[in-house]
Biopython code that builds the backbone (N, CA, C, O; Angstrom):
import numpy as np
from Bio.PDB.StructureBuilder import StructureBuilder

atoms = [
    (1, "MET", "N", (0.844, -1.181, 0.000)),
    (1, "MET", "CA", (0.000, 0.000, 0.000)),
    (1, "MET", "C", (0.887, 1.241, 0.000)),
    (1, "MET", "O", (1.833, 1.344, 0.781)),
    (2, "THR", "N", (0.573, 2.156, -0.867)),
    (2, "THR", "CA", (1.348, 3.384, -0.978)),
    (2, "THR", "C", (0.732, 4.474, -0.122)),
    (2, "THR", "O", (-0.473, 4.715, -0.187)),
    (3, "ALA", "N", (1.551, 5.128, 0.676)),
    (3, "ALA", "CA", (1.086, 6.253, 1.494)),
    (3, "ALA", "C", (1.490, 7.545, 0.803)),
    (3, "ALA", "O", (2.645, 7.722, 0.416)),
    (4, "TYR", "N", (0.533, 8.439, 0.654)),
    (4, "TYR", "CA", (0.797, 9.719, 0.014)),
    (4, "TYR", "C", (0.862, 10.815, 1.058)),
    (4, "TYR", "O", (0.220, 10.732, 2.105)),
    (5, "ALA", "N", (1.637, 11.835, 0.767)),
    (5, "ALA", "CA", (1.760, 12.974, 1.671)),
    (5, "ALA", "C", (0.446, 13.741, 1.708)),
    (5, "ALA", "O", (-0.273, 13.813, 0.712)),
    (6, "ASN", "N", (0.147, 14.306, 2.855)),
    (6, "ASN", "CA", (-1.045, 15.119, 3.035)),
    (6, "ASN", "C", (-0.602, 16.521, 3.414)),
    (6, "ASN", "O", (0.153, 16.705, 4.369)),
    (7, "TYR", "N", (-1.072, 17.507, 2.665)),
    (7, "TYR", "CA", (-0.702, 18.899, 2.906)),
    (7, "TYR", "C", (-1.948, 19.727, 3.210)),
    (7, "TYR", "O", (-2.515, 20.334, 2.301)),
    (8, "PRO", "N", (-2.381, 19.763, 4.465)),
    (8, "PRO", "CA", (-3.588, 20.513, 4.818)),
    (8, "PRO", "C", (-3.484, 21.996, 4.491)),
    (8, "PRO", "O", (-4.507, 22.659, 4.325)),
    (9, "SER", "N", (-2.278, 22.526, 4.396)),
    (9, "SER", "CA", (-2.107, 23.949, 4.093)),
    (9, "SER", "C", (-2.558, 24.291, 2.668)),
    (9, "SER", "O", (-2.725, 25.469, 2.349)),
    (10, "LEU", "N", (-2.757, 23.293, 1.810)),
    (10, "LEU", "CA", (-3.223, 23.540, 0.443)),
    (10, "LEU", "C", (-4.743, 23.679, 0.358)),
    (10, "LEU", "O", (-5.264, 24.144, -0.656)),
    (11, "GLU", "N", (-5.447, 23.288, 1.397)),
    (11, "GLU", "CA", (-6.909, 23.344, 1.407)),
    (11, "GLU", "C", (-7.400, 24.756, 1.096)),
    (11, "GLU", "O", (-7.105, 25.705, 1.822)),
    (12, "GLY", "N", (-8.158, 24.877, -0.002)),
    (12, "GLY", "CA", (-8.734, 26.157, -0.386)),
    (12, "GLY", "C", (-7.785, 27.149, -1.031)),
    (12, "GLY", "O", (-8.199, 28.252, -1.388)),
    (13, "ARG", "N", (-6.530, 26.786, -1.189)),
    (13, "ARG", "CA", (-5.541, 27.695, -1.793)),
    (13, "ARG", "C", (-5.623, 27.623, -3.307)),
    (13, "ARG", "O", (-5.854, 26.546, -3.857)),
    (14, "PRO", "N", (-5.437, 28.752, -3.997)),
    (14, "PRO", "CA", (-5.475, 28.735, -5.459)),
    (14, "PRO", "C", (-4.165, 28.223, -6.063)),
    (14, "PRO", "O", (-3.076, 28.547, -5.590)),
    (15, "VAL", "N", (-4.297, 27.426, -7.106)),
    (15, "VAL", "CA", (-3.151, 26.886, -7.834)),
    (15, "VAL", "C", (-3.448, 27.032, -9.324)),
    (15, "VAL", "O", (-4.552, 26.712, -9.765)),
    (16, "VAL", "N", (-2.483, 27.509, -10.101)),
    (16, "VAL", "CA", (-2.633, 27.620, -11.555)),
    (16, "VAL", "C", (-1.572, 26.741, -12.211)),
    (16, "VAL", "O", (-0.388, 26.831, -11.889)),
    (17, "ILE", "N", (-2.012, 25.896, -13.129)),
    (17, "ILE", "CA", (-1.109, 24.966, -13.802)),
    (17, "ILE", "C", (-1.280, 25.117, -15.312)),
    (17, "ILE", "O", (-2.397, 25.070, -15.826)),
    (18, "SER", "N", (-0.169, 25.298, -16.013)),
    (18, "SER", "CA", (-0.229, 25.317, -17.478)),
    (18, "SER", "C", (0.130, 23.928, -17.988)),
    (18, "SER", "O", (0.966, 23.239, -17.405)),
    (19, "GLY", "N", (-0.505, 23.526, -19.075)),
    (19, "GLY", "CA", (-0.266, 22.189, -19.615)),
    (19, "GLY", "C", (-0.899, 21.114, -18.759)),
    (19, "GLY", "O", (-0.363, 20.012, -18.647)),
    (20, "GLY", "N", (-2.038, 21.423, -18.153)),
    (20, "GLY", "CA", (-2.651, 20.521, -17.184)),
    (20, "GLY", "C", (-3.595, 19.477, -17.730)),
    (20, "GLY", "O", (-4.179, 18.726, -16.949)),
    (21, "ALA", "N", (-3.772, 19.395, -19.037)),
    (21, "ALA", "CA", (-4.753, 18.462, -19.585)),
    (21, "ALA", "C", (-4.239, 17.033, -19.725)),
    (21, "ALA", "O", (-5.038, 16.101, -19.816)),
    (22, "SER", "N", (-2.924, 16.844, -19.743)),
    (22, "SER", "CA", (-2.391, 15.496, -19.931)),
    (22, "SER", "C", (-1.013, 15.367, -19.292)),
    (22, "SER", "O", (-0.388, 16.356, -18.909)),
    (23, "GLY", "N", (-0.568, 14.142, -19.191)),
    (23, "GLY", "CA", (0.778, 13.866, -18.696)),
    (23, "GLY", "C", (1.035, 14.356, -17.287)),
    (23, "GLY", "O", (0.177, 14.254, -16.410)),
    (24, "ILE", "N", (2.233, 14.890, -17.082)),
    (24, "ILE", "CA", (2.634, 15.379, -15.761)),
    (24, "ILE", "C", (1.709, 16.495, -15.296)),
    (24, "ILE", "O", (1.367, 16.566, -14.116)),
    (25, "GLY", "N", (1.303, 17.364, -16.214)),
    (25, "GLY", "CA", (0.400, 18.455, -15.853)),
    (25, "GLY", "C", (-0.914, 17.940, -15.291)),
    (25, "GLY", "O", (-1.406, 18.463, -14.291)),
    (26, "ALA", "N", (-1.489, 16.918, -15.923)),
    (26, "ALA", "CA", (-2.742, 16.336, -15.439)),
    (26, "ALA", "C", (-2.545, 15.694, -14.070)),
    (26, "ALA", "O", (-3.426, 15.766, -13.214)),
    (27, "SER", "N", (-1.394, 15.068, -13.867)),
    (27, "SER", "CA", (-1.095, 14.488, -12.553)),
    (27, "SER", "C", (-1.025, 15.569, -11.488)),
    (27, "SER", "O", (-1.505, 15.377, -10.371)),
    (28, "LEU", "N", (-0.428, 16.711, -11.832)),
    (28, "LEU", "CA", (-0.373, 17.827, -10.885)),
    (28, "LEU", "C", (-1.770, 18.345, -10.570)),
    (28, "LEU", "O", (-2.092, 18.614, -9.413)),
    (29, "VAL", "N", (-2.601, 18.483, -11.604)),
    (29, "VAL", "CA", (-3.979, 18.931, -11.389)),
    (29, "VAL", "C", (-4.691, 17.976, -10.437)),
    (29, "VAL", "O", (-5.330, 18.412, -9.479)),
    (30, "ARG", "N", (-4.584, 16.681, -10.695)),
    (30, "ARG", "CA", (-5.242, 15.677, -9.846)),
    (30, "ARG", "C", (-4.745, 15.738, -8.399)),
    (30, "ARG", "O", (-5.543, 15.712, -7.462)),
    (31, "GLU", "N", (-3.442, 15.818, -8.227)),
    (31, "GLU", "CA", (-2.881, 15.793, -6.878)),
    (31, "GLU", "C", (-3.206, 17.057, -6.086)),
    (31, "GLU", "O", (-3.561, 16.972, -4.911)),
    (32, "PHE", "N", (-3.089, 18.234, -6.715)),
    (32, "PHE", "CA", (-3.449, 19.464, -6.013)),
    (32, "PHE", "C", (-4.940, 19.464, -5.675)),
    (32, "PHE", "O", (-5.323, 19.858, -4.574)),
    (33, "ALA", "N", (-5.781, 19.026, -6.611)),
    (33, "ALA", "CA", (-7.218, 18.952, -6.344)),
    (33, "ALA", "C", (-7.498, 17.976, -5.208)),
    (33, "ALA", "O", (-8.366, 18.222, -4.370)),
    (34, "GLY", "N", (-6.765, 16.875, -5.181)),
    (34, "GLY", "CA", (-6.922, 15.890, -4.118)),
    (34, "GLY", "C", (-6.526, 16.415, -2.751)),
    (34, "GLY", "O", (-6.974, 15.896, -1.729)),
    (35, "GLN", "N", (-5.692, 17.437, -2.727)),
    (35, "GLN", "CA", (-5.278, 18.067, -1.470)),
    (35, "GLN", "C", (-6.246, 19.183, -1.064)),
    (35, "GLN", "O", (-6.071, 19.820, -0.025)),
    (36, "GLY", "N", (-7.272, 19.411, -1.897)),
    (36, "GLY", "CA", (-8.269, 20.424, -1.568)),
    (36, "GLY", "C", (-7.983, 21.807, -2.112)),
    (36, "GLY", "O", (-8.682, 22.762, -1.773)),
    (37, "ALA", "N", (-6.957, 21.932, -2.960)),
    (37, "ALA", "CA", (-6.653, 23.234, -3.557)),
    (37, "ALA", "C", (-7.709, 23.580, -4.606)),
    (37, "ALA", "O", (-8.347, 22.696, -5.177)),
    (38, "LYS", "N", (-7.881, 24.874, -4.847)),
    (38, "LYS", "CA", (-8.740, 25.353, -5.931)),
    (38, "LYS", "C", (-7.847, 25.446, -7.162)),
    (38, "LYS", "O", (-7.016, 26.348, -7.265)),
    (39, "VAL", "N", (-8.017, 24.521, -8.086)),
    (39, "VAL", "CA", (-7.095, 24.397, -9.213)),
    (39, "VAL", "C", (-7.679, 25.003, -10.487)),
    (39, "VAL", "O", (-8.785, 24.662, -10.907)),
    (40, "GLY", "N", (-6.919, 25.897, -11.082)),
    (40, "GLY", "CA", (-7.222, 26.408, -12.405)),
    (40, "GLY", "C", (-6.118, 25.932, -13.326)),
    (40, "GLY", "O", (-4.938, 26.064, -13.001)),
    (41, "PHE", "N", (-6.488, 25.381, -14.472)),
    (41, "PHE", "CA", (-5.448, 24.935, -15.388)),
    (41, "PHE", "C", (-5.792, 25.290, -16.820)),
    (41, "PHE", "O", (-6.960, 25.402, -17.194)),
    (42, "VAL", "N", (-4.748, 25.462, -17.607)),
    (42, "VAL", "CA", (-4.891, 25.823, -19.015)),
    (42, "VAL", "C", (-4.142, 24.815, -19.878)),
    (42, "VAL", "O", (-3.187, 24.175, -19.439)),
    (43, "ASP", "N", (-4.604, 24.696, -21.117)),
    (43, "ASP", "CA", (-3.936, 23.799, -22.058)),
    (43, "ASP", "C", (-4.492, 24.077, -23.449)),
    (43, "ASP", "O", (-5.579, 24.637, -23.590)),
    (44, "ILE", "N", (-3.743, 23.687, -24.470)),
    (44, "ILE", "CA", (-4.242, 23.819, -25.839)),
    (44, "ILE", "C", (-5.123, 22.632, -26.219)),
    (44, "ILE", "O", (-5.833, 22.686, -27.223)),
    (45, "ALA", "N", (-5.085, 21.565, -25.430)),
    (45, "ALA", "CA", (-5.893, 20.371, -25.687)),
    (45, "ALA", "C", (-7.266, 20.547, -25.030)),
    (45, "ALA", "O", (-7.471, 20.150, -23.883)),
    (46, "ARG", "N", (-8.191, 21.141, -25.764)),
    (46, "ARG", "CA", (-9.502, 21.493, -25.216)),
    (46, "ARG", "C", (-10.281, 20.270, -24.714)),
    (46, "ARG", "O", (-10.761, 20.273, -23.580)),
    (47, "GLU", "N", (-10.411, 19.234, -25.535)),
    (47, "GLU", "CA", (-11.226, 18.080, -25.153)),
    (47, "GLU", "C", (-10.687, 17.391, -23.909)),
    (47, "GLU", "O", (-11.454, 17.036, -23.013)),
    (48, "GLN", "N", (-9.371, 17.199, -23.846)),
    (48, "GLN", "CA", (-8.775, 16.548, -22.678)),
    (48, "GLN", "C", (-8.945, 17.408, -21.432)),
    (48, "GLN", "O", (-9.242, 16.890, -20.355)),
    (49, "GLY", "N", (-8.759, 18.708, -21.572)),
    (49, "GLY", "CA", (-8.905, 19.610, -20.436)),
    (49, "GLY", "C", (-10.322, 19.642, -19.907)),
    (49, "GLY", "O", (-10.540, 19.592, -18.697)),
    (50, "GLU", "N", (-11.288, 19.725, -20.810)),
    (50, "GLU", "CA", (-12.689, 19.738, -20.390)),
    (50, "GLU", "C", (-13.072, 18.425, -19.724)),
    (50, "GLU", "O", (-13.814, 18.419, -18.742)),
    (51, "ALA", "N", (-12.568, 17.307, -20.256)),
    (51, "ALA", "CA", (-12.872, 15.997, -19.677)),
    (51, "ALA", "C", (-12.291, 15.868, -18.274)),
    (51, "ALA", "O", (-12.961, 15.369, -17.370)),
    (52, "LEU", "N", (-11.058, 16.312, -18.086)),
    (52, "LEU", "CA", (-10.432, 16.225, -16.767)),
    (52, "LEU", "C", (-11.160, 17.117, -15.765)),
    (52, "LEU", "O", (-11.404, 16.707, -14.631)),
    (53, "ALA", "N", (-11.505, 18.329, -16.177)),
    (53, "ALA", "CA", (-12.224, 19.240, -15.284)),
    (53, "ALA", "C", (-13.580, 18.662, -14.900)),
    (53, "ALA", "O", (-13.989, 18.766, -13.744)),
    (54, "ALA", "N", (-14.284, 18.053, -15.853)),
    (54, "ALA", "CA", (-15.586, 17.451, -15.565)),
    (54, "ALA", "C", (-15.448, 16.268, -14.609)),
    (54, "ALA", "O", (-16.240, 16.114, -13.680)),
    (55, "GLU", "N", (-14.441, 15.441, -14.846)),
    (55, "GLU", "CA", (-14.207, 14.267, -13.988)),
    (55, "GLU", "C", (-13.930, 14.682, -12.543)),
    (55, "GLU", "O", (-14.532, 14.153, -11.608)),
    (56, "LEU", "N", (-13.016, 15.629, -12.373)),
    (56, "LEU", "CA", (-12.649, 16.049, -11.024)),
    (56, "LEU", "C", (-13.766, 16.848, -10.364)),
    (56, "LEU", "O", (-13.986, 16.734, -9.159)),
    (57, "GLY", "N", (-14.468, 17.654, -11.150)),
    (57, "GLY", "CA", (-15.599, 18.403, -10.611)),
    (57, "GLY", "C", (-16.694, 17.477, -10.114)),
    (57, "GLY", "O", (-17.294, 17.730, -9.070)),
    (58, "ALA", "N", (-16.961, 16.398, -10.856)),
    (58, "ALA", "CA", (-17.971, 15.424, -10.452)),
    (58, "ALA", "C", (-17.577, 14.715, -9.162)),
    (58, "ALA", "O", (-18.434, 14.243, -8.415)),
    (59, "ALA", "N", (-16.275, 14.646, -8.910)),
    (59, "ALA", "CA", (-15.774, 14.012, -7.689)),
    (59, "ALA", "C", (-15.737, 14.990, -6.514)),
    (59, "ALA", "O", (-15.330, 14.627, -5.410)),
    (60, "GLY", "N", (-16.167, 16.246, -6.761)),
    (60, "GLY", "CA", (-16.237, 17.221, -5.680)),
    (60, "GLY", "C", (-15.088, 18.200, -5.600)),
    (60, "GLY", "O", (-15.049, 19.028, -4.690)),
    (61, "ALA", "N", (-14.147, 18.128, -6.533)),
    (61, "ALA", "CA", (-13.004, 19.048, -6.514)),
    (61, "ALA", "C", (-13.405, 20.402, -7.098)),
    (61, "ALA", "O", (-14.327, 20.496, -7.909)),
    (62, "THR", "N", (-12.702, 21.441, -6.674)),
    (62, "THR", "CA", (-12.896, 22.775, -7.235)),
    (62, "THR", "C", (-11.840, 22.966, -8.315)),
    (62, "THR", "O", (-10.689, 23.297, -8.033)),
    (63, "VAL", "N", (-12.263, 22.749, -9.563)),
    (63, "VAL", "CA", (-11.341, 22.760, -10.694)),
    (63, "VAL", "C", (-11.942, 23.586, -11.824)),
    (63, "VAL", "O", (-13.140, 23.511, -12.099)),
    (64, "SER", "N", (-11.097, 24.369, -12.469)),
    (64, "SER", "CA", (-11.528, 25.204, -13.585)),
    (64, "SER", "C", (-10.534, 25.047, -14.730)),
    (64, "SER", "O", (-9.322, 25.111, -14.524)),
    (65, "PHE", "N", (-11.057, 24.840, -15.941)),
    (65, "PHE", "CA", (-10.207, 24.698, -17.121)),
    (65, "PHE", "C", (-10.449, 25.847, -18.081)),
    (65, "PHE", "O", (-11.591, 26.264, -18.276)),
    (66, "ALA", "N", (-9.385, 26.362, -18.684)),
    (66, "ALA", "CA", (-9.491, 27.361, -19.746)),
    (66, "ALA", "C", (-8.608, 26.929, -20.908)),
    (66, "ALA", "O", (-7.436, 26.603, -20.725)),
    (67, "HIS", "N", (-9.177, 26.932, -22.091)),
    (67, "HIS", "CA", (-8.419, 26.596, -23.290)),
    (67, "HIS", "C", (-7.582, 27.800, -23.688)),
    (67, "HIS", "O", (-8.123, 28.889, -23.881)),
    (68, "CYS", "N", (-6.287, 27.626, -23.814)),
    (68, "CYS", "CA", (-5.434, 28.710, -24.299)),
    (68, "CYS", "C", (-4.075, 28.173, -24.719)),
    (68, "CYS", "O", (-3.692, 27.051, -24.389)),
    (69, "ASP", "N", (-3.368, 29.002, -25.450)),
    (69, "ASP", "CA", (-2.008, 28.710, -25.898)),
    (69, "ASP", "C", (-1.080, 29.619, -25.097)),
    (69, "ASP", "O", (-1.092, 30.835, -25.286)),
    (70, "VAL", "N", (-0.281, 29.047, -24.210)),
    (70, "VAL", "CA", (0.571, 29.867, -23.343)),
    (70, "VAL", "C", (1.695, 30.567, -24.098)),
    (70, "VAL", "O", (2.364, 31.435, -23.538)),
    (71, "THR", "N", (1.913, 30.204, -25.358)),
    (71, "THR", "CA", (2.915, 30.939, -26.137)),
    (71, "THR", "C", (2.356, 32.266, -26.649)),
    (71, "THR", "O", (3.103, 33.109, -27.146)),
    (72, "ASP", "N", (1.041, 32.447, -26.526)),
    (72, "ASP", "CA", (0.374, 33.705, -26.873)),
    (72, "ASP", "C", (0.089, 34.427, -25.552)),
    (72, "ASP", "O", (-0.880, 34.106, -24.864)),
    (73, "ILE", "N", (0.923, 35.389, -25.205)),
    (73, "ILE", "CA", (0.849, 36.054, -23.900)),
    (73, "ILE", "C", (-0.528, 36.646, -23.631)),
    (73, "ILE", "O", (-1.055, 36.499, -22.529)),
    (74, "ALA", "N", (-1.115, 37.306, -24.610)),
    (74, "ALA", "CA", (-2.438, 37.907, -24.420)),
    (74, "ALA", "C", (-3.487, 36.830, -24.136)),
    (74, "ALA", "O", (-4.365, 37.025, -23.295)),
    (75, "ASP", "N", (-3.400, 35.707, -24.828)),
    (75, "ASP", "CA", (-4.326, 34.597, -24.619)),
    (75, "ASP", "C", (-4.175, 34.043, -23.205)),
    (75, "ASP", "O", (-5.169, 33.776, -22.530)),
    (76, "TYR", "N", (-2.940, 33.871, -22.762)),
    (76, "TYR", "CA", (-2.676, 33.345, -21.422)),
    (76, "TYR", "C", (-3.154, 34.319, -20.347)),
    (76, "TYR", "O", (-3.771, 33.905, -19.366)),
    (77, "GLN", "N", (-2.876, 35.596, -20.525)),
    (77, "GLN", "CA", (-3.319, 36.593, -19.547)),
    (77, "GLN", "C", (-4.838, 36.615, -19.447)),
    (77, "GLN", "O", (-5.384, 36.727, -18.349)),
    (78, "ALA", "N", (-5.518, 36.509, -20.568)),
    (78, "ALA", "CA", (-6.980, 36.491, -20.555)),
    (78, "ALA", "C", (-7.509, 35.241, -19.856)),
    (78, "ALA", "O", (-8.518, 35.300, -19.154)),
    (79, "ALA", "N", (-6.833, 34.116, -20.046)),
    (79, "ALA", "CA", (-7.285, 32.857, -19.449)),
    (79, "ALA", "C", (-7.161, 32.855, -17.935)),
    (79, "ALA", "O", (-7.997, 32.267, -17.249)),
    (80, "ILE", "N", (-6.138, 33.499, -17.408)),
    (80, "ILE", "CA", (-5.930, 33.457, -15.955)),
    (80, "ILE", "C", (-6.452, 34.692, -15.241)),
    (80, "ILE", "O", (-6.323, 34.803, -14.022)),
    (81, "ALA", "N", (-7.039, 35.621, -15.986)),
    (81, "ALA", "CA", (-7.564, 36.852, -15.368)),
    (81, "ALA", "C", (-8.797, 36.578, -14.535)),
    (81, "ALA", "O", (-9.363, 37.500, -13.948)),
]
sb = StructureBuilder()
sb.init_structure("model")
sb.init_model(0)
sb.init_chain("A")
sb.init_seg("    ")
for serial, (resi, resn, name, xyz) in enumerate(atoms, 1):
    if name == "N":
        sb.init_residue(resn, " ", resi, " ")
    sb.init_atom(name, np.array(xyz, "f"), 0.0, 1.0, " ", f" {name:<3s}", serial, name[0])
structure = sb.get_structure()
């Protein structure tokens, strides 16, 4: 059985993750949400991002997804505003 760290200080804290729809980014989104953080994440992969946000939201997590390209500064600023 694997024991995971518990960080109560993350409860209700805002976290923003870029590239959160898949891979390591998605793992970060899941883990921060699992710690009770309010997670906002962005990615260019709209379908994957929306699916992950819906999955975690249905499980009771506070998660928000915005589709954007972080190489476009104006797009990224608008997404996290």
